[in-house]
C-alpha atoms as one frame of an Amber mdcrd trajectory, in Angstrom:
protein
   8.421 -35.653 226.244   8.085 -34.426 222.857  10.272 -33.017 220.407  10.168
 -29.317 220.332  11.690 -28.816 217.306   9.215 -30.545 215.391   7.600 -28.580
 212.510   4.603 -29.778 210.945   4.386 -29.782 206.692   1.883 -27.297 206.924
   3.430 -24.909 209.475   6.620 -25.335 207.307   4.710 -24.101 204.091   3.444
 -21.213 205.868   6.157 -19.875 206.923   8.084 -20.386 203.613   5.019 -18.648
 201.837   4.871 -15.835 204.140   8.465 -15.359 203.785   8.474 -15.443 200.164
   5.248 -13.317 199.889   5.158 -10.891 202.866   2.394  -8.910 201.026   0.251
 -11.331 201.748  -0.552 -10.301 205.145  -1.554  -6.919 204.201  -3.945  -8.494
 201.523  -5.244 -10.761 204.096  -5.911  -7.690 206.729  -7.580  -5.743 203.870
  -9.685  -8.788 202.821 -10.696  -8.978 206.176 -11.759  -5.619 206.838 -14.039
  -5.653 203.368 -16.197  -8.406 204.744 -16.025  -8.567 208.489 -14.792  -5.714
 210.270 -16.937  -3.180 209.290 -19.928  -1.452 210.731 -23.245  -1.597 208.749
 -25.007   1.362 207.860 -28.594   2.030 209.274 -29.943   1.390 205.929 -28.299
  -1.659 205.487 -29.354  -2.951 208.953 -32.825  -1.940 208.268 -32.804  -4.052
 205.246 -31.320  -6.965 206.866 -34.094  -6.963 209.657 -36.585  -6.718 206.722
 -35.175  -9.771 204.930 -34.912 -11.827 207.864 -37.369 -14.676 208.103 -38.732
 -15.904 211.711 -37.320 -19.163 212.262 -39.837 -22.074 214.197 -38.672 -23.784
 217.342 -37.763 -26.775 215.617 -36.628 -26.199 212.066 -36.910 -29.582 210.819
 -40.639 -30.019 211.579 -42.609 -28.380 209.074 -45.720 -26.796 210.926 -47.234
 -23.426 209.824
C-alpha cells in the first residue's frame, strides 16, 4: 500500500512558493485572461481566416 504522506519535491516546492507568494495565483489568472480566455473581435476573426493557409491531406508530401 502506498504511503499517503509522501509529497514529491515538485509538490513541496509549489506549496512553499504559493505560501510565500500568494499574489502569483492572481498574476497567473490575469495572464491566462490575456492570452486564452478572451473572445476575438469580428475583425480579428476575419484577419485570422484570411491568413489561414490551406493544408494538404498529407503535409509531408510536397505536391501542388
